[in-house]
MOPAC internal coordinates of N, CA, C and O (Angstrom, degrees):
PM7 1SCF
backbone

  N    0.0000 0     0.00 0     0.00 0    0    0    0
  C    1.4350 1     0.00 0     0.00 0    1    0    0
  C    1.5623 1   110.97 1     0.00 0    2    1    0
  O    1.2310 1   120.78 1   -48.30 1    3    2    1
  N    1.2610 1   116.11 1   131.70 1    3    2    1
  C    1.4622 1   121.62 1  -177.94 1    5    3    2
  C    1.5266 1   110.77 1   -91.95 1    6    5    3
  O    1.2310 1   122.01 1   -33.25 1    7    6    5
  N    1.3647 1   113.76 1   146.75 1    7    6    5
  C    1.4841 1   121.03 1   178.98 1    9    7    6
  C    1.5208 1   108.46 1   -74.84 1   10    9    7
  O    1.2310 1   121.67 1   -34.71 1   11   10    9
  N    1.3202 1   114.41 1   145.29 1   11   10    9
  C    1.5239 1   118.94 1   174.46 1   13   11   10
  C    1.5314 1   108.67 1   -51.11 1   14   13   11
  O    1.2310 1   121.45 1   -23.77 1   15   14   13
  N    1.3393 1   114.82 1   156.23 1   15   14   13
  C    1.4757 1   120.16 1  -175.63 1   17   15   14
  C    1.5472 1   110.79 1   -65.69 1   18   17   15
  O    1.2310 1   119.14 1   158.16 1   19   18   17
  N    1.3252 1   119.24 1   -21.84 1   19   18   17
  C    1.4671 1   118.48 1   179.03 1   21   19   18
  C    1.5359 1   113.49 1   -79.74 1   22   21   19
  O    1.2310 1   121.21 1   167.30 1   23   22   21
  N    1.3641 1   115.29 1   -12.70 1   23   22   21
  C    1.4675 1   117.09 1   178.42 1   25   23   22
  C    1.5257 1   111.28 1   -87.65 1   26   25   23
  O    1.2310 1   121.59 1   -27.38 1   27   26   25
  N    1.3187 1   114.57 1   152.62 1   27   26   25
  C    1.4658 1   120.80 1   177.32 1   29   27   26
  C    1.4681 1   107.71 1  -132.10 1   30   29   27
  O    1.2310 1   120.21 1   -54.72 1   31   30   29
  N    1.3436 1   117.21 1   125.28 1   31   30   29
  C    1.4645 1   120.35 1   175.77 1   33   31   30
  C    1.5265 1   108.51 1   -99.25 1   34   33   31
  O    1.2310 1   121.81 1   -49.33 1   35   34   33
  N    1.3232 1   114.13 1   130.67 1   35   34   33
  C    1.4597 1   120.53 1  -175.73 1   37   35   34
  C    1.5768 1   108.66 1  -116.41 1   38   37   35
  O    1.2310 1   121.64 1   -50.54 1   39   38   37
  N    1.3467 1   114.46 1   129.46 1   39   38   37
  C    1.4499 1   119.47 1   168.73 1   41   39   38
  C    1.5064 1   105.86 1  -117.52 1   42   41   39
  O    1.2310 1   120.05 1   -57.41 1   43   42   41
  N    1.3366 1   117.50 1   122.59 1   43   42   41
  C    1.4182 1   118.29 1  -177.44 1   45   43   42
  C    1.5919 1   106.76 1  -134.51 1   46   45   43
  O    1.2310 1   121.35 1   -35.64 1   47   46   45
  N    1.2957 1   115.01 1   144.36 1   47   46   45
  C    1.4885 1   122.67 1   176.03 1   49   47   46
  C    1.4998 1   105.04 1  -107.86 1   50   49   47
  O    1.2310 1   121.21 1   -58.68 1   51   50   49
  N    1.3110 1   115.29 1   121.32 1   51   50   49
  C    1.4870 1   121.32 1   172.70 1   53   51   50
  C    1.5470 1   107.49 1  -114.90 1   54   53   51
  O    1.2310 1   121.70 1   -39.61 1   55   54   53
  N    1.3411 1   114.35 1   140.39 1   55   54   53
  C    1.4610 1   116.84 1   177.72 1   57   55   54
  C    1.5346 1   107.07 1  -138.79 1   58   57   55
  O    1.2310 1   121.49 1   -14.05 1   59   58   57
  N    1.3057 1   114.76 1   165.95 1   59   58   57
  C    1.4446 1   123.35 1   176.07 1   61   59   58
  C    1.5422 1   112.00 1    59.22 1   62   61   59
  O    1.2310 1   122.02 1    45.38 1   63   62   61
  N    1.3071 1   113.75 1  -134.62 1   63   62   61
  C    1.5003 1   118.45 1  -177.21 1   65   63   62
  C    1.5307 1   114.25 1   -60.67 1   66   65   63
  O    1.2310 1   120.58 1   146.64 1   67   66   65
  N    1.3167 1   116.50 1   -33.36 1   67   66   65
  C    1.4700 1   119.00 1   179.34 1   69   67   66
  C    1.5355 1   111.13 1   -67.41 1   70   69   67
  O    1.2310 1   120.10 1   140.31 1   71   70   69
  N    1.2878 1   117.41 1   -39.69 1   71   70   69
  C    1.4790 1   121.30 1   176.03 1   73   71   70
  C    1.4979 1   110.05 1   -65.19 1   74   73   71
  O    1.2310 1   119.79 1   138.92 1   75   74   73
  N    1.3333 1   118.01 1   -41.08 1   75   74   73
  C    1.4690 1   120.86 1   179.56 1   77   75   74
  C    1.5329 1   110.45 1   -65.67 1   78   77   75
  O    1.2310 1   120.12 1   139.45 1   79   78   77
  N    1.3353 1   117.38 1   -40.55 1   79   78   77
  C    1.4795 1   119.61 1   177.46 1   81   79   78
  C    1.5364 1   110.36 1   -63.81 1   82   81   79
  O    1.2310 1   120.64 1   137.76 1   83   82   81
  N    1.3386 1   116.38 1   -42.24 1   83   82   81
  C    1.4801 1   119.00 1  -177.73 1   85   83   82
  C    1.5568 1   107.00 1   -65.69 1   86   85   83
  O    1.2310 1   118.37 1   136.72 1   87   86   85
  N    1.3413 1   120.70 1   -43.28 1   87   86   85
  C    1.4789 1   120.30 1   179.19 1   89   87   86
  C    1.4718 1   111.76 1   -61.90 1   90   89   87
  O    1.2310 1   119.34 1   139.79 1   91   90   89
  N    1.3666 1   118.86 1   -40.21 1   91   90   89
  C    1.4123 1   124.02 1   179.85 1   93   91   90
  C    1.5182 1   110.40 1   -61.99 1   94   93   91
  O    1.2310 1   120.19 1   131.07 1   95   94   93
  N    1.3010 1   117.23 1   -48.93 1   95   94   93
  C    1.4619 1   119.65 1   179.08 1   97   95   94
  C    1.5002 1   113.13 1   -64.90 1   98   97   95
  O    1.2310 1   120.87 1   145.37 1   99   98   97
  N    1.3063 1   115.95 1   -34.63 1   99   98   97
  C    1.4097 1   120.42 1  -178.93 1  101   99   98
  C    1.5716 1   109.23 1   -69.85 1  102  101   99
  O    1.2310 1   120.10 1   140.23 1  103  102  101
  N    1.3071 1   117.42 1   -39.77 1  103  102  101
  C    1.4876 1   121.70 1   176.42 1  105  103  102
  C    1.5303 1   109.40 1   -63.47 1  106  105  103
  O    1.2310 1   119.79 1   136.31 1  107  106  105
  N    1.3196 1   118.00 1   -43.69 1  107  106  105
  C    1.4247 1   121.77 1  -176.46 1  109  107  106
  C    1.5311 1   111.66 1   -70.61 1  110  109  107
  O    1.2310 1   120.34 1   143.36 1  111  110  109
  N    1.3005 1   116.96 1   -36.64 1  111  110  109
  C    1.4747 1   116.90 1  -178.60 1  113  111  110
  C    1.5033 1   113.35 1   -76.29 1  114  113  111
  O    1.2310 1   120.22 1   150.74 1  115  114  113
  N    1.3183 1   117.18 1   -29.26 1  115  114  113
  C    1.4412 1   122.96 1  -177.76 1  117  115  114
  C    1.5223 1   113.78 1    70.36 1  118  117  115
  O    1.2310 1   120.90 1  -170.24 1  119  118  117
  N    1.3195 1   115.88 1     9.76 1  119  118  117
  C    1.4885 1   121.38 1   178.02 1  121  119  118
  C    1.5282 1   112.04 1  -101.72 1  122  121  119
  O    1.2310 1   121.66 1    13.99 1  123  122  121
  N    1.2720 1   114.42 1  -166.01 1  123  122  121
  C    1.4424 1   119.18 1  -179.24 1  125  123  122
  C    1.5233 1   110.87 1   -91.16 1  126  125  123
  O    1.2310 1   120.73 1   -10.86 1  127  126  125
  N    1.3278 1   116.21 1   169.14 1  127  126  125
  C    1.4966 1   121.57 1   179.23 1  129  127  126
  C    1.5381 1   107.99 1   -63.13 1  130  129  127
  O    1.2310 1   120.23 1   142.10 1  131  130  129
  N    1.3417 1   117.16 1   -37.90 1  131  130  129
  C    1.4707 1   121.45 1   179.62 1  133  131  130
  C    1.5443 1   110.75 1   -64.42 1  134  133  131
  O    1.2310 1   120.95 1   138.86 1  135  134  133
  N    1.3167 1   115.78 1   -41.14 1  135  134  133
  C    1.4905 1   120.42 1   178.69 1  137  135  134
  C    1.5387 1   110.84 1   -63.59 1  138  137  135
  O    1.2310 1   121.50 1   136.93 1  139  138  137
  N    1.3570 1   114.74 1   -43.07 1  139  138  137
  C    1.4272 1   119.49 1   179.07 1  141  139  138
  C    1.5376 1   113.38 1   -63.37 1  142  141  139
  O    1.2310 1   122.16 1   138.03 1  143  142  141
  N    1.2993 1   113.46 1   -41.97 1  143  142  141
  C    1.5037 1   118.12 1   179.28 1  145  143  142
  C    1.5701 1   108.35 1   -68.05 1  146  145  143
  O    1.2310 1   119.47 1   138.38 1  147  146  145
  N    1.2882 1   118.62 1   -41.62 1  147  146  145
  C    1.4952 1   119.62 1   177.11 1  149  147  146
  C    1.5083 1   111.67 1   -59.96 1  150  149  147
  O    1.2310 1   120.74 1   133.75 1  151  150  149
  N    1.3362 1   116.20 1   -46.25 1  151  150  149
  C    1.5022 1   120.48 1   177.96 1  153  151  150
  C    1.5115 1   111.27 1   -60.92 1  154  153  151
  O    1.2310 1   120.85 1   136.48 1  155  154  153
  N    1.3383 1   115.98 1   -43.52 1  155  154  153
  C    1.4669 1   119.32 1  -178.67 1  157  155  154
  C    1.5438 1   111.10 1   -67.21 1  158  157  155
  O    1.2310 1   120.50 1   139.32 1  159  158  157
  N    1.3169 1   116.65 1   -40.68 1  159  158  157
  C    1.4406 1   119.40 1   178.16 1  161  159  158
  C    1.5646 1   111.39 1   -63.90 1  162  161  159
  O    1.2310 1   120.47 1   138.71 1  163  162  161
  N    1.3091 1   116.71 1   -41.29 1  163  162  161
  C    1.4571 1   120.42 1   179.20 1  165  163  162
  C    1.5421 1   112.07 1   -63.21 1  166  165  163
  O    1.2310 1   121.79 1   136.13 1  167  166  165
  N    1.3287 1   114.17 1   -43.87 1  167  166  165
  C    1.4966 1   118.15 1   177.81 1  169  167  166
  C    1.5056 1   110.49 1   -63.74 1  170  169  167
  O    1.2310 1   119.33 1   133.56 1  171  170  169
  N    1.3241 1   118.89 1   -46.44 1  171  170  169
  C    1.4740 1   123.65 1  -178.55 1  173  171  170
  C    1.5171 1   106.45 1   -60.35 1  174  173  171
  O    1.2310 1   118.87 1   131.62 1  175  174  173
  N    1.3017 1   119.76 1   -48.38 1  175  174  173
  C    1.4550 1   122.76 1  -179.69 1  177  175  174
  C    1.5290 1   111.30 1   -59.30 1  178  177  175
  O    1.2310 1   119.73 1   135.44 1  179  178  177
  N    1.3001 1   118.13 1   -44.56 1  179  178  177
  C    1.4990 1   121.29 1  -179.70 1  181  179  178
  C    1.4975 1   112.27 1   -61.97 1  182  181  179
  O    1.2310 1   119.59 1   146.71 1  183  182  181
  N    1.3700 1   118.39 1   -33.29 1  183  182  181
  C    1.4699 1   119.60 1  -178.55 1  185  183  182
  C    1.5221 1   113.27 1   -91.41 1  186  185  183
  O    1.2310 1   119.12 1   163.53 1  187  186  185
  N    1.3256 1   119.28 1   -16.47 1  187  186  185
  C    1.4416 1   119.10 1  -172.38 1  189  187  186
  C    1.5464 1   114.44 1  -114.22 1  190  189  187
  O    1.2310 1   120.04 1   167.08 1  191  190  189
  N    1.2926 1   117.52 1   -12.92 1  191  190  189
  C    1.4801 1   121.53 1  -177.84 1  193  191  190
  C    1.5354 1   108.63 1  -114.00 1  194  193  191
  O    1.2310 1   121.99 1   -61.69 1  195  194  193
  N    1.3586 1   113.80 1   118.31 1  195  194  193
  C    1.4416 1   119.98 1   175.96 1  197  195  194
  C    1.5178 1   111.75 1   -79.70 1  198  197  195
  O    1.2310 1   119.64 1   -46.46 1  199  198  197
  N    1.2675 1   118.28 1   133.54 1  199  198  197
  C    1.4637 1   118.33 1   179.45 1  201  199  198
  C    1.5497 1   109.44 1   -66.35 1  202  201  199
  O    1.2310 1   119.82 1   -35.38 1  203  202  201
  N    1.2426 1   117.94 1   144.62 1  203  202  201
  C    1.4841 1   120.33 1   178.08 1  205  203  202
  C    1.4845 1   110.24 1   -77.04 1  206  205  203
  O    1.2310 1   120.85 1   -50.66 1  207  206  205
  N    1.2641 1   115.98 1   129.34 1  207  206  205
  C    1.4848 1   120.73 1  -179.13 1  209  207  206
  C    1.5110 1   110.47 1  -105.63 1  210  209  207
  O    1.2310 1   119.95 1   -37.62 1  211  210  209
  N    1.3135 1   117.70 1   142.38 1  211  210  209
  C    1.4144 1   122.96 1   177.48 1  213  211  210
  C    1.5128 1   109.26 1   -69.04 1  214  213  211
  O    1.2310 1   118.68 1   -53.30 1  215  214  213
  N    1.3334 1   120.11 1   126.70 1  215  214  213
  C    1.5093 1   123.01 1  -179.65 1  217  215  214
  C    1.4953 1   109.87 1   -53.36 1  218  217  215
  O    1.2310 1   119.66 1   139.52 1  219  218  217
  N    1.2945 1   118.26 1   -40.48 1  219  218  217
  C    1.4758 1   118.25 1   179.66 1  221  219  218
  C    1.5014 1   114.25 1   -64.57 1  222  221  219
  O    1.2310 1   120.02 1   149.55 1  223  222  221
  N    1.3284 1   117.57 1   -30.45 1  223  222  221
  C    1.4369 1   121.11 1   175.06 1  225  223  222
  C    1.5308 1   111.41 1   -67.47 1  226  225  223
  O    1.2310 1   121.59 1   143.18 1  227  226  225
  N    1.3449 1   114.56 1   -36.82 1  227  226  225
  C    1.4503 1   117.10 1   177.68 1  229  227  226
  C    1.5395 1   113.67 1   -65.81 1  230  229  227
  O    1.2310 1   121.33 1   149.40 1  231  230  229
  N    1.3178 1   115.06 1   -30.60 1  231  230  229
  C    1.4850 1   119.32 1  -177.64 1  233  231  230
  C    1.5451 1   111.53 1   -95.88 1  234  233  231
  O    1.2310 1   118.53 1  -179.35 1  235  234  233
  N    1.3004 1   120.40 1     0.65 1  235  234  233
  C    1.4260 1   122.67 1  -172.24 1  237  235  234
  C    1.5163 1   111.75 1   -59.51 1  238  237  235
  O    1.2310 1   118.40 1   145.40 1  239  238  237
  N    1.2786 1   120.66 1   -34.60 1  239  238  237
  C    1.4729 1   121.56 1   179.82 1  241  239  238
  C    1.5171 1   113.03 1   -76.93 1  242  241  239
  O    1.2310 1   118.88 1   170.97 1  243  242  241
  N    1.3214 1   119.73 1    -9.03 1  243  242  241
  C    1.3855 1   122.42 1  -177.04 1  245  243  242
  C    1.5581 1   115.19 1  -110.95 1  246  245  243
  O    1.2310 1   121.04 1   149.72 1  247  246  245
  N    1.3325 1   115.63 1   -30.28 1  247  246  245
  C    1.4614 1   119.78 1  -178.22 1  249  247  246
  C    1.5623 1   107.70 1   -70.94 1  250  249  247
  O    1.2310 1   122.08 1   -54.27 1  251  250  249
  N    1.3239 1   113.62 1   125.73 1  251  250  249
  C    1.5042 1   119.16 1   178.52 1  253  251  250
  C    1.4782 1   115.28 1    69.09 1  254  253  251
  O    1.2310 1   119.65 1  -168.53 1  255  254  253
  N    1.3722 1   118.27 1    11.47 1  255  254  253
  C    1.4366 1   120.17 1  -173.80 1  257  255  254
  C    1.5764 1   110.95 1   -93.74 1  258  257  255
  O    1.2310 1   120.03 1   169.75 1  259  258  257
  N    1.3118 1   117.54 1   -10.25 1  259  258  257
  C    1.4365 1   121.37 1  -176.72 1  261  259  258
  C    1.5230 1   112.90 1   -84.57 1  262  261  259
  O    1.2310 1   121.42 1   -15.39 1  263  262  261
  N    1.2979 1   114.88 1   164.61 1  263  262  261
  C    1.4783 1   120.79 1   176.90 1  265  263  262
  C    1.5640 1   106.85 1  -112.48 1  266  265  263
  O    1.2310 1   120.82 1   -33.37 1  267  266  265
  N    1.3116 1   116.04 1   146.63 1  267  266  265
  C    1.4413 1   117.16 1   177.75 1  269  267  266
  C    1.5046 1   108.48 1   162.17 1  270  269  267
  O    1.2310 1   120.79 1    -0.57 1  271  270  269
  N    1.3422 1   116.09 1   179.43 1  271  270  269
  C    1.4497 1   120.78 1   178.85 1  273  271  270
  C    1.5476 1   111.69 1   -66.10 1  274  273  271
  O    1.2310 1   120.94 1   -33.18 1  275  274  273
  N    1.3176 1   115.82 1   146.82 1  275  274  273
  C    1.4496 1   120.43 1  -179.74 1  277  275  274
  C    1.5019 1   113.26 1   -65.08 1  278  277  275
  O    1.2310 1   120.96 1   154.30 1  279  278  277
  N    1.3451 1   115.76 1   -25.70 1  279  278  277
  C    1.5044 1   118.44 1  -175.75 1  281  279  278
  C    1.5459 1   108.85 1  -103.30 1  282  281  279
  O    1.2310 1   120.77 1  -151.77 1  283  282  281
  N    1.3224 1   116.14 1    28.23 1  283  282  281
  C    1.5085 1   118.78 1  -177.78 1  285  283  282
  C    1.5435 1   110.93 1   -63.03 1  286  285  283
  O    1.2310 1   119.04 1   141.60 1  287  286  285
  N    1.3177 1   119.44 1   -38.40 1  287  286  285
  C    1.4390 1   119.34 1  -178.22 1  289  287  286
  C    1.5380 1   112.45 1   -66.63 1  290  289  287
  O    1.2310 1   120.03 1   151.99 1  291  290  289
  N    1.2972 1   117.54 1   -28.01 1  291  290  289
  C    1.4412 1   120.30 1  -177.99 1  293  291  290
  C    1.5605 1   109.61 1   -92.60 1  294  293  291
  O    1.2310 1   120.59 1   145.41 1  295  294  293
  N    1.2872 1   116.48 1   -34.59 1  295  294  293
  C    1.5084 1   118.07 1  -175.71 1  297  295  294
  C    1.5026 1   114.45 1  -111.90 1  298  297  295
  O    1.2310 1   120.68 1  -152.21 1  299  298  297
  N    1.3192 1   116.31 1    27.79 1  299  298  297
  C    1.4794 1   119.77 1  -178.46 1  301  299  298
  C    1.4941 1   113.81 1   -60.02 1  302  301  299
  O    1.2310 1   119.82 1   146.38 1  303  302  301
  N    1.3485 1   117.95 1   -33.62 1  303  302  301
  C    1.4978 1   117.88 1  -179.89 1  305  303  302
  C    1.5215 1   109.91 1   -67.79 1  306  305  303
  O    1.2310 1   118.97 1   142.78 1  307  306  305
  N    1.2389 1   119.58 1   -37.22 1  307  306  305
  C    1.4922 1   121.14 1   178.66 1  309  307  306
  C    1.4975 1   109.28 1   -65.63 1  310  309  307
  O    1.2310 1   120.36 1   134.16 1  311  310  309
  N    1.3813 1   116.91 1   -45.84 1  311  310  309
  C    1.4355 1   120.49 1  -179.53 1  313  311  310
  C    1.5165 1   111.01 1   -62.95 1  314  313  311
  O    1.2310 1   119.97 1   138.64 1  315  314  313
  N    1.3218 1   117.66 1   -41.36 1  315  314  313
  C    1.4697 1   121.04 1   177.29 1  317  315  314
  C    1.4997 1   112.63 1   -62.29 1  318  317  315
  O    1.2310 1   120.99 1   132.88 1  319  318  317
  N    1.3145 1   115.72 1   -47.12 1  319  318  317
  C    1.4733 1   118.82 1   179.67 1  321  319  318
  C    1.5356 1   111.82 1   -60.22 1  322  321  319
  O    1.2310 1   121.24 1   135.40 1  323  322  321
  N    1.3491 1   115.23 1   -44.60 1  323  322  321
  C    1.4569 1   118.77 1   176.55 1  325  323  322
  C    1.5233 1   114.40 1   -59.12 1  326  325  323
  O    1.2310 1   120.46 1   137.78 1  327  326  325
  N    1.3306 1   116.72 1   -42.22 1  327  326  325
  C    1.4682 1   122.47 1  -179.69 1  329  327  326
  C    1.5168 1   108.62 1   -66.93 1  330  329  327
  O    1.2310 1   119.47 1   139.97 1  331  330  329
  N    1.3436 1   118.62 1   -40.03 1  331  330  329
  C    1.4460 1   119.83 1  -178.06 1  333  331  330
  C    1.5661 1   109.94 1   -69.87 1  334  333  331
  O    1.2310 1   119.28 1   142.16 1  335  334  333
  N    1.2879 1   118.98 1   -37.84 1  335  334  333
  C    1.4353 1   121.76 1   176.32 1  337  335  334
  C    1.5147 1   111.64 1   -58.07 1  338  337  335
  O    1.2310 1   120.59 1   140.03 1  339  338  337
  N    1.2962 1   116.48 1   -39.97 1  339  338  337
  C    1.5172 1   121.92 1   179.53 1  341  339  338
  C    1.5755 1   109.87 1   -67.64 1  342  341  339
  O    1.2310 1   120.80 1   142.79 1  343  342  341
  N    1.3292 1   116.07 1   -37.21 1  343  342  341
  C    1.4377 1   117.71 1  -173.26 1  345  343  342
  C    1.5558 1   114.65 1   -90.43 1  346  345  343
  O    1.2310 1   119.35 1   152.80 1  347  346  345
  N    1.3372 1   118.84 1   -27.20 1  347  346  345
  C    1.4160 1   119.15 1  -178.80 1  349  347  346
  C    1.4928 1   112.99 1   -80.70 1  350  349  347
  O    1.2310 1   120.07 1   -42.52 1  351  350  349
  N    1.3845 1   117.47 1   137.48 1  351  350  349
  C    1.4334 1   117.05 1  -177.95 1  353  351  350
  C    1.5710 1   110.04 1   -69.86 1  354  353  351
  O    1.2310 1   121.39 1   -19.95 1  355  354  353
  N    1.3064 1   114.95 1   160.05 1  355  354  353
  C    1.4459 1   118.45 1   179.99 1  357  355  354
  C    1.5247 1   109.34 1   -69.49 1  358  357  355
  O    1.2310 1   120.51 1   -28.66 1  359  358  357
  N    1.3226 1   116.63 1   151.34 1  359  358  357
  C    1.4228 1   121.75 1   176.41 1  361  359  358
  C    1.5361 1   109.57 1   -67.04 1  362  361  359
  O    1.2310 1   119.90 1   -25.19 1  363  362  361
  N    1.3447 1   117.80 1   154.81 1  363  362  361
  C    1.4722 1   120.66 1  -179.74 1  365  363  362
  C    1.5140 1   112.38 1   -52.17 1  366  365  363
  O    1.2310 1   119.92 1   131.94 1  367  366  365
  N    1.3458 1   117.76 1   -48.06 1  367  366  365
  C    1.4655 1   120.58 1  -176.70 1  369  367  366
  C    1.4777 1   113.52 1   -63.39 1  370  369  367
  O    1.2310 1   120.54 1   152.46 1  371  370  369
  N    1.3965 1   116.58 1   -27.54 1  371  370  369
  C    1.4847 1   119.61 1   179.69 1  373  371  370
  C    1.4842 1   111.10 1   -76.08 1  374  373  371
  O    1.2310 1   118.92 1   157.92 1  375  374  373
  N    1.3352 1   119.67 1   -22.08 1  375  374  373
  C    1.4420 1   122.71 1  -174.88 1  377  375  374
  C    1.5692 1   112.74 1   -76.84 1  378  377  375
  O    1.2310 1   120.38 1   154.37 1  379  378  377
  N    1.2976 1   116.87 1   -25.63 1  379  378  377
  C    1.4142 1   120.33 1  -178.25 1  381  379  378
  C    1.5254 1   108.39 1   -97.64 1  382  381  379
  O    1.2310 1   120.74 1   -56.94 1  383  382  381
  N    1.3415 1   116.18 1   123.06 1  383  382  381
  C    1.4066 1   120.12 1   174.25 1  385  383  382
  C    1.5158 1   108.97 1   -89.30 1  386  385  383
  O    1.2310 1   120.86 1   -45.40 1  387  386  385
  N    1.3497 1   115.96 1   134.60 1  387  386  385
  C    1.4798 1   116.75 1   175.29 1  389  387  386
  C    1.4867 1   110.61 1   -69.23 1  390  389  387
  O    1.2310 1   120.08 1   -41.42 1  391  390  389
  N    1.3552 1   117.45 1   138.58 1  391  390  389
  C    1.4875 1   121.40 1   178.85 1  393  391  390
  C    1.4339 1   111.39 1   -89.15 1  394  393  391
  O    1.2310 1   120.10 1   180.00 1  395  394  393

């Protein structure tokens, strides 16, 4: 009889310190080798695999959160030019009025 496709059968050979660690964990848990491997796999997965986040969720705090004119995307050049005119000092020749 074959196992369902969602099942995985594992045969592993552990020796030396790895075998001793496995036996120690098995004795402490009081469960089966399969239970220990399942628990170890779940813990390893939880610490090593980052959950995939939806890109829209990442941007949720930024999209539509700013203030500004409604036509900023179409008229940004005009708004930028106006802002620069306010911030840039007058040229030297513009500062002196002819008498």
